Legacy VTK file of the C-alpha trace (Angstrom):
# vtk DataFile Version 3.0
C-alpha trace
ASCII
DATASET POLYDATA
POINTS 331 float
-102.842 78.048 -58.766
-101.650 75.724 -61.479
-100.079 78.621 -63.380
-98.088 79.638 -60.270
-96.840 76.144 -59.714
-95.747 75.897 -63.302
-93.926 79.221 -63.112
-91.997 78.140 -60.039
-91.105 74.710 -61.382
-87.443 74.138 -62.326
-86.480 74.227 -66.010
-85.820 70.851 -67.537
-85.022 69.367 -70.931
-85.272 71.627 -73.922
-86.182 74.712 -71.893
-82.964 74.394 -69.856
-80.877 74.001 -73.010
-82.513 77.078 -74.576
-81.848 79.142 -71.449
-78.188 78.026 -71.437
-77.783 78.966 -75.093
-79.269 82.396 -74.432
-76.837 83.028 -71.571
-73.900 81.856 -73.702
-74.973 84.072 -76.602
-75.340 87.041 -74.284
-71.854 86.456 -72.872
-70.347 86.022 -76.349
-71.863 89.305 -77.495
-70.386 91.290 -74.605
-68.119 94.255 -75.442
-65.148 92.789 -73.583
-65.309 89.271 -75.037
-62.824 89.921 -77.907
-60.359 91.472 -75.446
-60.547 88.382 -73.246
-59.414 86.233 -76.161
-56.702 88.739 -77.093
-55.464 89.175 -73.525
-52.845 86.347 -73.485
-51.250 87.576 -76.699
-51.424 91.239 -75.668
-49.767 90.505 -72.327
-46.903 88.659 -74.020
-46.615 91.331 -76.722
-46.429 94.136 -74.175
-44.002 92.257 -71.929
-41.585 91.067 -74.632
-41.952 93.657 -77.413
-43.380 96.991 -76.271
-41.580 97.311 -72.944
-38.144 96.183 -74.289
-38.570 98.614 -77.203
-39.273 101.529 -74.879
-36.459 100.489 -72.539
-34.026 100.269 -75.452
-35.029 103.732 -76.619
-34.492 105.054 -73.092
-31.075 103.389 -72.883
-30.052 104.926 -76.220
-30.466 108.385 -74.644
-27.980 107.617 -71.862
-24.336 106.824 -71.433
-25.339 103.415 -70.160
-22.685 101.207 -68.582
-24.460 98.483 -66.629
-21.360 97.885 -64.500
-21.575 101.405 -63.020
-24.151 102.726 -60.534
-25.032 105.826 -62.592
-26.023 106.204 -66.239
-25.950 109.919 -67.161
-28.488 111.275 -69.648
-26.858 112.440 -72.906
-29.885 112.973 -75.140
-29.211 112.372 -78.826
-25.425 112.370 -78.420
-25.153 108.616 -79.067
-27.015 109.047 -82.369
-24.970 112.098 -83.343
-21.718 110.201 -82.819
-22.808 107.537 -85.298
-22.923 110.218 -88.004
-19.725 111.966 -86.876
-16.752 110.615 -88.818
-14.372 111.686 -86.025
-16.093 109.622 -83.317
-14.913 106.188 -82.214
-18.253 104.511 -82.913
-18.990 105.839 -86.395
-16.421 103.984 -88.512
-16.928 100.503 -86.962
-20.697 100.832 -87.182
-20.852 101.877 -90.821
-18.273 99.230 -91.730
-20.584 96.666 -90.150
-23.557 98.143 -92.030
-21.601 97.720 -95.261
-20.923 94.090 -94.354
-24.637 93.586 -93.656
-25.468 95.120 -97.027
-23.001 92.850 -98.843
-24.434 89.767 -97.174
-28.051 90.783 -97.821
-27.627 91.866 -101.434
-26.296 88.416 -102.380
-28.170 86.118 -99.999
-31.695 87.546 -100.347
-32.071 86.959 -104.138
-30.746 83.421 -103.749
-33.131 82.741 -100.857
-36.036 83.964 -102.977
-35.252 82.185 -106.244
-33.793 78.833 -105.150
-36.567 77.972 -102.638
-39.142 78.973 -105.275
-37.586 76.546 -107.747
-37.471 73.832 -105.081
-41.125 74.460 -104.194
-42.147 74.222 -107.857
-40.301 70.910 -108.100
-41.721 69.560 -104.836
-45.216 70.521 -105.975
-45.006 67.943 -108.760
-46.114 64.345 -108.294
-43.237 61.852 -108.354
-42.119 58.888 -106.225
-40.359 59.867 -102.988
-41.722 63.409 -103.012
-42.283 63.530 -99.247
-38.758 62.230 -98.616
-37.181 64.999 -100.669
-39.394 67.596 -98.972
-38.028 66.440 -95.621
-34.443 66.462 -96.941
-34.683 70.088 -98.059
-36.271 71.218 -94.801
-34.084 69.134 -92.440
-31.118 71.568 -92.107
-33.423 74.333 -90.891
-34.262 72.471 -87.675
-30.606 72.673 -86.597
-29.452 75.601 -84.483
-27.025 78.218 -85.724
-24.342 76.965 -83.317
-24.502 73.475 -84.847
-24.444 74.826 -88.400
-21.609 77.251 -87.668
-19.345 74.706 -85.984
-20.071 72.042 -88.591
-19.168 74.234 -91.528
-16.277 75.884 -89.736
-14.508 72.512 -89.676
-15.711 71.452 -93.126
-14.309 74.679 -94.599
-11.066 74.651 -92.606
-8.082 75.429 -94.817
-5.994 72.539 -93.490
-8.297 69.741 -92.336
-11.595 70.639 -94.007
-13.306 68.109 -96.242
-14.377 70.775 -98.735
-10.817 71.553 -99.804
-9.973 67.837 -99.750
-12.698 66.917 -102.228
-11.994 69.978 -104.360
-8.424 68.708 -104.649
-9.657 65.241 -105.617
-11.620 66.862 -108.434
-8.531 68.705 -109.668
-9.658 72.085 -108.358
-7.709 74.438 -106.036
-7.542 72.805 -102.617
-5.977 75.579 -100.558
-8.811 78.132 -100.420
-8.975 79.916 -97.059
-12.755 79.904 -96.809
-12.993 81.612 -93.426
-9.976 83.922 -93.337
-9.898 85.666 -96.717
-12.343 87.633 -98.832
-14.257 87.093 -101.032
-14.017 83.418 -100.016
-15.426 84.197 -96.562
-18.484 85.834 -98.114
-18.987 82.861 -100.429
-18.846 80.552 -97.410
-21.233 82.617 -95.275
-23.756 83.135 -98.055
-23.558 79.541 -99.294
-23.996 78.052 -95.831
-26.899 80.387 -95.020
-28.708 79.541 -98.265
-28.203 75.791 -97.696
-29.378 76.102 -94.105
-32.517 78.245 -94.522
-33.871 77.581 -98.026
-36.125 74.824 -96.671
-38.160 77.299 -94.621
-38.926 79.549 -97.576
-39.579 76.512 -99.768
-42.244 75.235 -97.350
-44.023 78.611 -97.386
-43.869 78.726 -101.185
-45.161 75.151 -101.415
-48.161 75.913 -99.227
-48.982 78.952 -101.385
-48.650 76.955 -104.617
-51.070 74.347 -103.339
-53.550 77.111 -102.499
-53.801 78.328 -106.121
-57.036 76.919 -107.613
-56.421 74.203 -110.196
-59.263 75.669 -112.272
-57.060 78.640 -113.170
-54.444 76.354 -114.732
-57.149 74.411 -116.582
-58.605 77.641 -117.949
-55.138 78.769 -119.048
-54.577 75.452 -120.851
-57.912 75.833 -122.626
-56.802 79.281 -123.796
-53.651 77.710 -125.227
-51.137 78.914 -122.616
-47.887 76.968 -122.407
-45.995 76.185 -119.196
-44.117 79.491 -119.070
-47.254 81.523 -119.767
-49.094 79.667 -117.000
-46.227 80.448 -114.629
-46.189 84.155 -115.494
-49.944 84.731 -115.662
-51.263 82.313 -113.040
-48.548 81.236 -110.606
-46.769 84.539 -110.041
-49.947 86.664 -109.588
-51.343 84.043 -107.235
-48.121 84.131 -105.230
-47.901 87.929 -104.960
-48.846 88.234 -101.247
-46.595 85.315 -100.299
-43.714 86.727 -102.338
-44.014 90.023 -100.449
-44.092 88.201 -97.121
-41.137 85.925 -97.910
-39.118 88.834 -99.303
-39.667 90.859 -96.150
-38.848 88.132 -93.645
-35.776 87.130 -95.676
-34.468 90.700 -95.722
-35.007 91.031 -91.980
-33.313 87.692 -91.300
-30.339 88.629 -93.488
-30.015 92.042 -91.831
-29.944 90.284 -88.444
-27.287 87.731 -89.415
-24.919 87.194 -86.505
-24.302 83.565 -85.570
-22.743 82.424 -88.826
-20.267 85.292 -88.865
-19.492 84.994 -85.153
-18.790 81.249 -85.277
-17.420 80.640 -88.774
-15.285 83.708 -89.527
-15.329 85.531 -86.154
-15.888 88.728 -88.099
-12.662 88.352 -90.038
-10.528 88.861 -91.867
-10.185 92.080 -89.920
-13.720 93.489 -89.755
-14.794 92.481 -93.252
-17.543 90.052 -92.204
-18.538 91.735 -88.941
-22.214 92.504 -89.484
-24.298 95.192 -87.786
-25.724 92.826 -85.173
-22.181 91.539 -84.504
-20.992 95.117 -83.937
-23.997 95.973 -81.751
-23.435 92.905 -79.566
-19.724 93.634 -79.195
-20.309 97.316 -78.396
-22.962 96.637 -75.783
-21.908 93.363 -74.169
-18.140 93.376 -74.521
-17.346 97.092 -74.404
-20.153 97.909 -71.905
-21.508 100.751 -74.093
-25.177 99.898 -74.033
-26.236 103.428 -74.986
-24.180 103.346 -78.181
-25.353 99.809 -78.953
-29.005 100.786 -78.491
-28.567 103.784 -80.781
-26.998 101.527 -83.423
-29.918 99.125 -83.205
-32.469 101.898 -83.729
-30.600 103.271 -86.736
-30.634 99.762 -88.210
-34.347 99.540 -87.425
-35.055 102.773 -89.304
-33.265 101.403 -92.368
-35.326 98.200 -92.174
-38.575 100.173 -91.854
-37.737 102.219 -94.952
-36.805 99.044 -96.828
-40.040 97.365 -95.711
-42.111 100.240 -97.072
-40.248 99.979 -100.384
-40.818 96.208 -100.599
-44.543 96.507 -99.936
-44.714 99.311 -102.504
-43.055 97.041 -105.089
-45.514 94.210 -104.426
-48.596 96.395 -104.113
-51.612 95.639 -106.284
-51.650 98.152 -109.133
-54.822 100.288 -108.999
-55.223 100.446 -112.776
-54.908 96.662 -112.998
-57.548 96.197 -110.306
-59.908 98.521 -112.187
-59.343 96.653 -115.454
-60.002 93.304 -113.773
-63.197 94.623 -112.176
-64.395 95.960 -115.545
-63.631 92.650 -117.220
-65.642 90.768 -114.596
-68.541 93.223 -115.016
-68.554 92.775 -118.811
-68.468 89.027 -118.352
LINES 1 332
331 0 1 2 3 4 5 6 7 8 9 10 11 12 13 14 15 16 17 18 19 20 21 22 23 24 25 26 27 28 29 30 31 32 33 34 35 36 37 38 39 40 41 42 43 44 45 46 47 48 49 50 51 52 53 54 55 56 57 58 59 60 61 62 63 64 65 66 67 68 69 70 71 72 73 74 75 76 77 78 79 80 81 82 83 84 85 86 87 88 89 90 91 92 93 94 95 96 97 98 99 100 101 102 103 104 105 106 107 108 109 110 111 112 113 114 115 116 117 118 119 120 121 122 123 124 125 126 127 128 129 130 131 132 133 134 135 136 137 138 139 140 141 142 143 144 145 146 147 148 149 150 151 152 153 154 155 156 157 158 159 160 161 162 163 164 165 166 167 168 169 170 171 172 173 174 175 176 177 178 179 180 181 182 183 184 185 186 187 188 189 190 191 192 193 194 195 196 197 198 199 200 201 202 203 204 205 206 207 208 209 210 211 212 213 214 215 216 217 218 219 220 221 222 223 224 225 226 227 228 229 230 231 232 233 234 235 236 237 238 239 240 241 242 243 244 245 246 247 248 249 250 251 252 253 254 255 256 257 258 259 260 261 262 263 264 265 266 267 268 269 270 271 272 273 274 275 276 277 278 279 280 281 282 283 284 285 286 287 288 289 290 291 292 293 294 295 296 297 298 299 300 301 302 303 304 305 306 307 308 309 310 311 312 313 314 315 316 317 318 319 320 321 322 323 324 325 326 327 328 329 330
C-alpha cells in the first residue's frame, strides 16, 4: 500500500530535475534536431540564393523582355551569341570583361599587400593604436554612392581639390581623372583601395592575433630575425586567411560596378565599363534579360575556375605535411 502511494506521488525536487534533463537530452538527440537549428538559414538560402540562381538560368534560355507578355524559348542561343564575333552582344561583353580584368589585375594585389602591411603595423603596441585602427576602417562603412560622388568631385578636372593641391605642389594640375585613360583606371583603383583596405586589414589583424606567441618565442630562441619569423611563422599561420581574403577580394573586384557607374560612367567610351556594368545595362536599360543572364553565368564560370586555381595555389603541400608529421613523430 505504501509502495503504491509512493509510485503515484508527484515528482519533486531532484527527481523532477533529473526527469526534465532526461527529456531535454532525448529531444536534443533526435534525428531532426540539427535540421531545426539549420532551418532559418536554409530557408533564407533557398529563397535568396537557390531560387534566384535557378530563375536566372531559366531566363538565360529565353529571349526575355519583361515588358512583353511572351518570352520565347531560345535554348543556348544567348550563350552562343556571346562567342559569335558578328553578334551585337559579343563585342560589348568581352570589352567589359577586359575592363574587369584590368581593374582586378591591379586592384587585387594592392588590396592583399597594403592591408597586410597595415595589419602588421596595427598589431604592434603603440599609443593611439585603437584610434588608427578606426581611421583605417572608417571609409569602409560608407556606401558606394557616397564614395563615388565624393571622389567624383574631388577628382573633377576643373573644380576638384586633387588637381588644385597637385598644382600647389608644382605637379601637373590638369589631369582628367575621370575622362581619360589611364588616369581613369588610376582613379578607380586608387579610390577602391582607399575605400576597402580597412576590411581586409581587420581580417588580417584578427588572424595575426590568433597566431600563438609561443611560435615567435621559439623562433627567437632558434636565432631567427624579424624577416625569418615573418616568412616561417607569420605567413604559414596566415595561409587559410590569405586564401580567404584573396578569394573574396577577387570576387569583389570582378563585381565592381558602383565606382565605375558614378565616377567615370563607364568612360571614356567603354574603357571602364566593367562586366557587371554591361550586364546591368543590357538587362535593365535595353530590356534583354536573357542576354544579361547569359553574361552573368559566363562571368560566374570564369570566377569558379579562378577560385579553383586560388585554392590550388594555397593548398597545403602533401609532402610538407608528411615531413611535418615525421618531424613530430621523431620529436
